[in-house]
C-alpha positions in Angstrom: 52.5 38.1 25.0 51.0 37.8 28.5 47.3 37.4 29.1 46.2 37.6 32.6 42.9 35.9 33.2 40.7 36.4 35.9 37.3 35.4 37.4 34.9 35.9 40.2 35.4 33.4 43.1 32.2 31.1 42.7 32.6 27.6 41.1 31.1 28.4 37.7 33.2 31.4 37.2 36.4 29.5 38.2 35.5 26.9 35.6 34.9 29.5 32.9 38.2 31.1 33.9 40.2 27.8 33.6 38.5 27.0 30.2 39.9 30.2 28.9 43.2 29.6 30.6 43.6 26.1 29.2 42.4 27.1 25.7 44.7 30.2 25.5 47.7 28.1 26.5 47.4 26.6 23.1 47.9 29.9 21.4 51.4 30.4 20.0 53.5 33.1 21.9 50.8 33.5 24.5 51.6 33.2 28.2 48.4 32.7 30.1 48.6 33.8 33.7 46.2 32.4 36.2 44.5 35.2 38.3 41.4 33.2 38.7 39.1 33.4 41.6 39.3 36.8 43.0 37.2 39.9 42.9 33.5 40.7 42.3 31.8 41.7 39.0 32.7 45.4 39.2 36.5 44.8 40.3 37.0 42.4 37.3 35.2 44.7 34.9 37.4 47.6 36.0 40.6 45.8 36.1 39.9 44.5 32.6 39.0 48.0 31.3 42.3 49.3 32.6 44.4 46.5 31.2 45.5 45.4 34.7 43.7 42.1 33.8 43.2 41.0 30.3 40.3 38.7 30.2 37.4 37.1 32.3 33.7 36.1 31.6 31.0 38.5 32.5 27.2 37.7 32.3 25.2 40.0 30.0 22.4 40.5 32.6 25.1 41.6 35.2 26.8 43.9 32.9 23.6 45.7 31.9 22.1 46.2 35.4 25.1 46.4 37.7 28.2 47.6 35.7 28.9 51.0 34.3 27.0 52.9 33.1 24.2 50.8 34.7 20.7 50.6 33.2 17.1 50.3 34.7 15.6 49.4 31.2 14.6 45.8 31.2 15.7 43.9 28.1 14.5 40.3 28.0 15.7 39.6 24.4 19.1 37.9 24.7 20.5 39.0 21.4 19.5 42.7 21.9 20.8 42.6 25.5 24.2 41.5 24.3 24.3 44.1 21.5 23.5 46.9 24.1 26.0 45.5 26.5 28.8 45.1 23.8 28.2 48.8 23.1 28.6 49.8 26.6 31.8 47.7 26.8 33.2 49.2 23.7 33.0 52.7 25.1 35.2 51.6 28.0 38.1 49.9 26.3 36.4 46.5 26.6 35.3 43.9 24.0 32.9 41.1 24.4 33.1 37.9 22.4 29.8 36.2 21.3 28.3 34.6 24.7 27.6 31.0 25.4 24.2 29.9 24.7 23.4 29.1 28.3 21.8 31.7 30.5 22.5 31.4 34.3 19.8 33.7 35.6 18.8 33.7 39.2 16.0 31.2 40.0 13.5 31.0 42.8 13.1 27.5 44.2 10.7 25.8 46.6 10.5 22.7 48.6 8.9 20.3 46.1 6.4 18.8 48.7 5.3 22.2 50.0 4.9 23.5 46.4 2.6 20.6 45.4 0.6 20.8 48.6 -0.1 24.6 48.1 -0.4 24.4 44.3 2.5 26.9 43.8 4.3 26.6 40.4 5.2 30.1 39.7 6.6 33.3 41.3 3.1 34.9 40.8 1.5 32.0 42.6 3.8 32.6 45.6 3.0 36.2 45.8 -0.7 35.5 45.7 -0.5 32.8 48.1 1.0 35.0 50.7 -1.3 38.0 49.8 -4.3 35.8 50.3 -3.5 34.9 53.8 -1.4 31.7 53.3 1.5 31.1 55.9 4.5 33.0 54.7 7.2 30.5 54.0 10.7 30.8 55.4 13.0 32.1 52.7 16.9 31.8 52.3 18.7 33.9 49.8 22.4 34.2 49.0 24.1 37.3 50.2 24.7 38.9 46.8 21.2 38.3 45.7 19.8 40.0 48.7 22.1 43.2 48.2 21.7 43.4 44.3 19.2 45.8 43.0 18.1 43.0 40.6 17.9 40.6 43.5 15.4 39.9 46.1 14.0 43.3 46.8 13.6 44.2 43.3 12.0 40.8 42.7 9.7 41.3 45.8 8.6 44.7 44.5 8.0 43.5 40.9 5.8 40.5 41.9 4.3 42.1 45.0 5.6 39.5 47.4 4.9 40.4 50.9 6.9 39.2 54.0 5.5 38.7 57.5 7.9 39.7 60.4 8.7 36.7 62.6 9.1 34.2 59.7 12.7 33.0 59.1 14.4 35.1 56.3 17.9 33.8 56.1 20.8 35.6 54.2 23.6 33.1 53.6 26.3 32.1 51.3 25.8 30.6 47.8 24.9 26.9 47.9 23.8 26.8 51.6 20.3 28.0 50.4 19.7 24.5 49.2 20.9 22.8 52.5 18.4 25.1 54.4 15.7 24.0 52.0 16.8 20.3 52.5 16.7 20.7 56.4 13.1 22.0 56.2 14.2 25.4 57.8 12.9 27.3 54.8 10.4 26.6 52.1 11.7 29.0 49.4 15.1 29.8 48.3 17.3 31.7 45.7 19.5 29.8 43.3 21.0 29.9 39.8 19.8 28.2 36.7 22.9 26.1 36.4 23.0 24.8 40.0 23.3 21.0 40.1 21.2 21.0 43.1 18.2 21.7 40.7 18.3 18.0 39.8 17.1 17.0 43.1 13.6 15.6 43.4 13.0 17.6 46.5 13.4 20.8 44.7 11.0 22.7 42.4 11.9 25.8 40.4 9.1 28.3 40.4 8.5 29.7 36.9 9.5 33.4 36.5 6.0 33.9 34.7 6.5 37.6 34.3 10.2 37.5 33.0 11.7 39.5 36.0 15.1 37.9 35.5 17.1 39.0 32.4 19.2 36.7 30.4 22.7 36.1 32.1 24.8 34.7 29.3 28.5 34.5 30.0 30.7 36.2 27.4 34.5 36.3 27.2 35.2 39.9 28.2 38.7 41.5 27.3 40.8 44.4 27.3 40.0 45.9 23.9 43.6 46.9 22.8 44.6 43.3 23.3 41.9 41.9 21.1 42.6 44.6 18.4 46.1 43.4 18.2 45.4 39.7 18.7 41.8 38.8 17.4 42.9 35.1 17.5 42.3 35.1 21.3 38.6 35.5 20.9 38.8 33.0 17.8 40.2 30.4 20.1 37.5 30.8 22.7 34.6 30.7 20.3 34.3 27.0 20.2 34.6 26.9 24.0 31.8 29.2 24.5 29.4 27.6 21.9 29.8 24.3 23.7 28.4 25.7 26.9 24.7 25.0 27.1 22.8 25.0 30.3 22.9 21.2 30.9 26.6 21.1 30.1 27.3 23.9 32.5 25.1 22.3 35.1 27.1 19.1 34.8 30.5 20.9 35.1 29.3 22.7 38.2 28.1 19.3 39.7 31.7 18.0 39.3 33.0 20.9 41.5 30.2 21.4 43.8 29.0 17.9 44.5 32.1 15.7 43.6 34.7 18.1 45.0 36.9 18.2 41.8 39.1 21.2 41.3 37.8 23.6 38.7 41.1 23.4 36.8 40.7 19.6 36.5 37.1 20.0 35.3 38.1 22.6 32.7 41.0 20.6 31.5 38.9 17.4 31.1 36.2 19.3 29.3 38.7 20.8 26.8 40.0 17.3 26.1 36.8 15.5 25.9 35.3 18.0 23.5 38.4 17.9 21.3 38.9 21.7 21.7 42.6 21.3 22.4 42.8 20.1 18.6 40.3 22.7 17.3 
């Protein structure tokens, strides 16, 4: 039996893909095929729904807001959100396994010194600071966050964040937002909750005090006929998913993004260290 495993191209997704790849290589009569690192959310979802690809990890918040049938209703309870996404998936020849406990939601971060100086600790504080005549800070966001409906423009409308023309607003690739922050070119940036850069003393995460960002728990997402015939695939992935809390995922991302280790090596070492190759 062939199981084609995919992922999106960024580091965390590649790690998750290789965790599934390594784990499923332990299943008798399974030939895991590496298709990891290509395509966006929609292309991976569609390829898995048609059986052109058999498995990848999707985030619950992304599936709810961005993937067919797409919803505008805001659900901030992780369990309820998973149930609703699972129902959508089942209607499209997809099945979702139980998600990892981590949530890799978007975060808004600020230069720590600037945040302390201005007294800004929440996204509401940021919006109020600008509305009340404070100097609009430079902002850097990653390209996907800028274009997604649940990204910058939705956030700005939800919190009433105003922007002033002439201030730097930079749309760039994932990860470079932190470098622009470190260089002092901006004071505010977008990121993800499992980014290893959040451990820097120079970075402050602004609290999402009005719960704009939904839970984004990664769940193994598979072609339903495959799981119907081989439920052991999800059974094998269950201990992997349950081991992935936020600090753990941040540490794995650090190995790739900061230490330069290949995602395959990071995933393999994690499987061995956790004893999952024997589970």
